[in-house]
ZAMARGU-4260 file (C-alpha; in steps of 0.2 Angstrom, whole numbers, plus 5000, padded with zeros to 4 digits):
<rodrens>
0) 5343/4939/6349 | 5346/4955/6342 | 5364/4950/6337 | 5358/4936/6329 | 5346/4946/6320
5) 5357/4958/6313 | 5369/4945/6306 | 5355/4937/6297 | 5351/4953/6291 | 5367/4957/6287
10) 5369/4940/6278 | 5354/4942/6267 | 5359/4961/6262 | 5375/4952/6257 | 5366/4941/6246
15) 5356/4953/6238 | 5371/4964/6234 | 5380/4950/6227 | 5363/4947/6219 | 5363/4964/6212
20) 5381/4963/6208 | 5378/4950/6195 | 5361/4956/6188 | 5369/4964/6173 | 5365/4955/6157
25) 5379/4947/6148 | 5390/4949/6165 | 5395/4938/6178 | 5412/4936/6191 | 5420/4928/6177
30) 5413/4931/6161 | 5408/4947/6148 | 5398/4939/6135 | 5399/4948/6119 | 5389/4944/6103
35) 5390/4946/6084 | 5378/4942/6070 | 5387/4942/6053 | 5389/4932/6038 | 5399/4914/6041
40) 5392/4909/6024 | 5388/4917/6009 | 5395/4930/5996 | 5400/4941/6013 | 5408/4927/6024
45) 5425/4936/6020 | 5421/4950/6029 | 5411/4939/6044 | 5423/4927/6046 | 5437/4937/6046
50) 5431/4952/6058 | 5426/4941/6071 | 5441/4930/6068 | 5453/4941/6072 | 5443/4948/6087
55) 5444/4932/6094 | 5463/4929/6091 | 5466/4946/6102 | 5453/4944/6115 | 5461/4926/6119
60) 5479/4937/6122 | 5468/4948/6134 | 5462/4932/6143 | 5479/4924/6143 | 5484/4939/6154
65) 5470/4936/6165 | 5456/4946/6156 | 5447/4962/6161 | 5447/4964/6180 | 5447/4945/6182
70) 5434/4940/6169 | 5436/4932/6153 | 5429/4940/6136 | 5418/4926/6127 | 5413/4931/6109
75) 5399/4921/6104 | 5394/4923/6085 | 5379/4919/6073 | 5379/4917/6056 | 5366/4929/6044
80) 5371/4924/6027 | 5370/4942/6023 | 5350/4940/6024 | 5341/4952/6037 | 5327/4941/6042
85) 5342/4926/6047 | 5352/4943/6056 | 5336/4946/6065 | 5334/4930/6072 | 5352/4930/6075
90) 5351/4945/6084 | 5337/4940/6094 | 5344/4924/6100 | 5360/4933/6106 | 5352/4946/6116
95) 5336/4937/6122 | 5340/4918/6123 | 5360/4921/6127 | 5360/4937/6135 | 5374/4945/6129
100) 5380/4962/6136 | 5385/4968/6119 | 5384/4966/6100 | 5403/4969/6093 | 5406/4969/6073
105) 5388/4965/6067 | 5389/4966/6048 | 5376/4974/6036 | 5368/4991/6038 | 5350/4985/6034
110) 5355/4969/6046 | 5360/4980/6061 | 5345/4992/6056 | 5333/4976/6059 | 5343/4970/6075
115) 5345/4988/6084 | 5329/4990/6092 | 5330/4971/6099 | 5345/4977/6108 | 5337/4994/6114
120) 5323/4985/6122 | 5338/4974/6132 | 5348/4990/6135 | 5363/4981/6124 | 5375/4992/6117
125) 5379/4992/6098 | 5399/4991/6098 | 5410/4994/6081 | 5397/4986/6068 | 5405/4981/6053
130) 5395/4995/6042 | 5399/5013/6040 | 5381/5018/6039 | 5378/5034/6050 | 5364/5027/6059
135) 5377/5016/6067 | 5383/5030/6078 | 5372/5038/6091 | 5364/5040/6109 | 5353/5028/6117
140) 5333/5034/6114 | 5317/5030/6105 | 5319/5012/6107 | 5336/5012/6100 | 5354/5007/6109
145) 5369/5015/6113 | 5377/5016/6096 | 5397/5015/6093 | 5405/5016/6074 | 5423/5015/6073
150) 5424/5021/6054 | 5420/5034/6043 | 5402/5035/6036 | 5399/5030/6018 | 5391/5045/6015
155) 5408/5054/6018 | 5418/5043/6010 | 5408/5045/5993 | 5406/5064/5995 | 5424/5066/5997
160) 5428/5055/5983 | 5415/5063/5970 | 5425/5080/5976 | 5441/5073/5972 | 5437/5066/5955
165) 5427/5080/5949 | 5442/5093/5954 | 5451/5081/5941 | 5436/5084/5928 | 5426/5070/5933
170) 5409/5082/5931 | 5398/5068/5925 | 5396/5056/5940 | 5382/5042/5939 | 5380/5029/5953
175) 5377/5010/5954 | 5369/5006/5969 | 5358/4993/5981 | 5341/4994/5983 | 5344/4993/6000
180) 5348/5006/6015 | 5366/5006/6014 | 5365/5009/5996 | 5354/5025/5998 | 5366/5031/6010
185) 5379/5030/5996 | 5368/5037/5982 | 5364/5052/5996 | 5382/5055/5999 | 5387/5056/5978
190) 5372/5067/5979 | 5378/5078/5992 | 5398/5078/5984 | 5390/5083/5968 | 5382/5096/5972
195) 5398/5102/5984 | 5408/5101/5969 | 5393/5110/5957 | 5390/5097/5947 | 5376/5084/5942
200) 5372/5067/5946 | 5370/5062/5927 | 5362/5046/5929 | 5357/5031/5943 | 5353/5012/5943
205) 5347/5003/5958 | 5351/4985/5959 | 5348/4970/5971 | 5360/4962/5982 | 5369/4947/5972
210) 5366/4954/5954 | 5380/4950/5942 | 5373/4957/5926 | 5379/4976/5923 | 5379/4977/5904
215) 5363/4985/5902 | 5366/4997/5918 | 5384/5002/5911 | 5377/5004/5893 | 5364/5015/5901
220) 5376/5025/5911 | 5388/5028/5895 | 5375/5034/5888 | 5371/5045/5898 | 5390/5055/5896
225) 5396/5048/5914 | 5414/5049/5917 | 5413/5044/5934 | 5404/5029/5942 | 5400/5028/5961
230) 5397/5011/5971 | 5384/5008/5981 | 5388/4989/5981 | 5398/4977/5991 | 5413/4969/5984
235) 5404/4955/5974 | 5393/4966/5963 | 5408/4977/5961 | 5421/4963/5954 | 5405/4960/5941
240) 5404/4977/5939 | 5423/4983/5936 | 5426/4967/5926 | 5410/4971/5914 | 5415/4989/5913
245) 5434/4982/5907 | 5427/4969/5895 | 5416/4984/5889 | 5431/4996/5885 | 5424/5009/5897
250) 5436/5022/5901 | 5427/5031/5917 | 5435/5027/5936 | 5425/5016/5946 | 5425/5021/5964
255) 5416/5011/5979 | 5416/5015/5998 | 5424/5003/6013 | 5412/4991/6008 | 5422/4985/5993
260) 5441/4988/6001 | 5443/4968/6004 | 5459/4959/6000 | 5444/4945/5995 | 5442/4957/5980
265) 5460/4953/5973 | 5457/4933/5979 | 5440/4933/5970 | 5445/4941/5954 | 5461/4931/5952
270) 5449/4912/5956 | 5438/4920/5942 | 5450/4925/5930 | 5448/4944/5931 | 5460/4949/5940
275) 5468/4959/5926 | 5451/4968/5922 | 5451/4974/5942 | 5465/4987/5936 | 5462/5004/5943
280) 5446/5000/5954 | 5446/5013/5967 | 5439/5012/5985 | 5437/5028/5998 | 5438/5018/6012
285) 5441/5020/6032 | 5458/5014/6032 | 5474/5009/6022 | 5480/4991/6017 | 5492/4979/6025
290) 5508/4983/6015 | 5504/5001/6016 | 5503/4999/6035 | 5519/4993/6036 | 5527/5007/6027
295) 5535/5020/6038 | 5531/5034/6026 | 5514/5030/6029 | 5510/5025/6045 | 5521/5030/6060
300) 5515/5014/6070 | 5520/5003/6054 | 5532/4993/6068 | 5514/4987/6079 | 5506/4984/6060
305) 5520/4972/6055 | 5521/4964/6073 | 5501/4961/6071 | 5503/4954/6053 | 5518/4941/6059
310) 5508/4934/6073 | 5489/4934/6062 | 5499/4925/6050 | 5507/4912/6061 | 5490/4909/6070
315) 5478/4908/6056 | 5489/4901/6044 | 5482/4913/6029 | 5491/4919/6016 | 5487/4936/6019
320) 5478/4950/6032 | 5463/4956/6025 | 5453/4969/6027 | 5441/4963/6040 | 5454/4957/6049
325) 5460/4975/6052 | 5445/4978/6058 | 5441/4964/6068 | 5458/4968/6077 | 5455/4986/6079
330) 5436/4984/6085 | 5445/4969/6099 | 5457/4982/6105 | 5446/4996/6105 | 5431/4987/6116
335) 5445/4979/6128 | 5452/4997/6131 | 5434/5003/6136 | 5430/4988/6145 | 5445/4991/6157
340) 5441/5010/6158 | 5422/5005/6162 | 5430/4997/6180 | 5424/4983/6188 | 5405/4988/6189
345) 5401/4984/6172 | 5386/4990/6165 | 5380/4997/6150 | 5382/5014/6157 | 5398/5012/6166
350) 5405/5006/6146 | 5396/5021/6137 | 5407/5034/6148 | 5423/5023/6145 | 5418/5024/6126
355) 5418/5042/6127 | 5434/5045/6137 | 5445/5032/6128 | 5459/5035/6116 | 5465/5021/6106
360) 5480/5021/6093 | 5474/5016/6077 | 5491/5004/6073 | 5488/5004/6053 | 5487/5021/6052
365) 5494/5031/6064 | 5477/5040/6069 | 5469/5040/6085 | 5452/5032/6087 | 5440/5041/6102
370) 5424/5044/6105 | 5416/5060/6109 | 5399/5062/6119 | 5387/5065/6107 | 5397/5062/6093
375) 5401/5041/6092 | 5411/5040/6078 | 5428/5034/6080 | 5436/5041/6065 | 5432/5055/6050
380) 5448/5050/6039 | 5444/5045/6021 | 5457/5035/6011 | 5457/5033/5993 | 5465/5017/5987
385) 5468/5007/5970 | 5469/4991/5964 | 5488/4991/5956 | 5497/4978/5949 | 5485/4965/5957
390) 5485/4974/5976 | 5476/4988/5984 | 5488/5003/5985 | 5486/5019/5994 | 5484/5033/5983
395) 5478/5049/5993 | 5471/5055/6010 | 5454/5064/6006 | 5450/5069/6023 | 5456/5068/6040
</rodrens>
């Protein structure tokens, strides 16, 4: 009798262990469930569709090789249309209803900020979002989840750009920014860069996402004596601003951040018949474009970059590789490396430890992406690129 009870107890203990092993949200014996809220419609659709599409291609390759510790990676994507209320609804669905393990490549600063408290409540880490806001990197606490950002911040990008152009004589910087969390960070970065360069911001102008009339704003900035304009806007607004500036004959450089460094600027500019007017537009970003990434003089991993491009174009049939695709590929590669390093007992805690320990090569720049404990930002590099001859071209590395 004692032996039978002991066996029964052991069996129950085994069941209890099995139940506890599967208690982690978003993780089963067979799958790891990730989620993303991002624009699959609306003006920023190229960012959302390009990044998550590239990530799915990478994960498909990982899954074909057996997955991670025997688990297949599944990425659920919900459309936010770049609207904060819709992103909040999408994020809640992914976290609460779908029960994802981690959020990946979520797009938009105010959109992420709206969803992060929901993730904090359910202990869902935020991995490598499609925003370079400073709030995207940090440790859990005060209702926030673990957060790992792969990119140098918007703040650092424009701060470095202001210093670069001020050294060349652009001592009257101005700012056009969106009235959002994202826009405010750009404004603060320009103000910091100006202070570091010993100059003052001459004028600023706030706009709403989607605005297309910038004649009054550019007239105001020109009247204030601006000799460089920095943009806290996304690429649709950047196209309008640069085209309007060209039509008005304004000579000052116009400089954006990672948020405008996207081949969609070229494609949309050509469709609208204003590509020639976009010549000279600058972006201080976190990477270099695909053509430059294949240049052995700029990237020691150029062969890997070229291999990725060939595979991506063959699988998708796309005419070119966009910046969104580069970021999506890198994010998926980093995530897979961290999931592997976390081991078979996958929890938010084991993933966090793994993220803090891995070093992943950025095949598009030759830099190394790594996350130290407390830092949580994978790269501090800032690259200046410019539209030259109808395509983005690397100009100079502003920060390592």
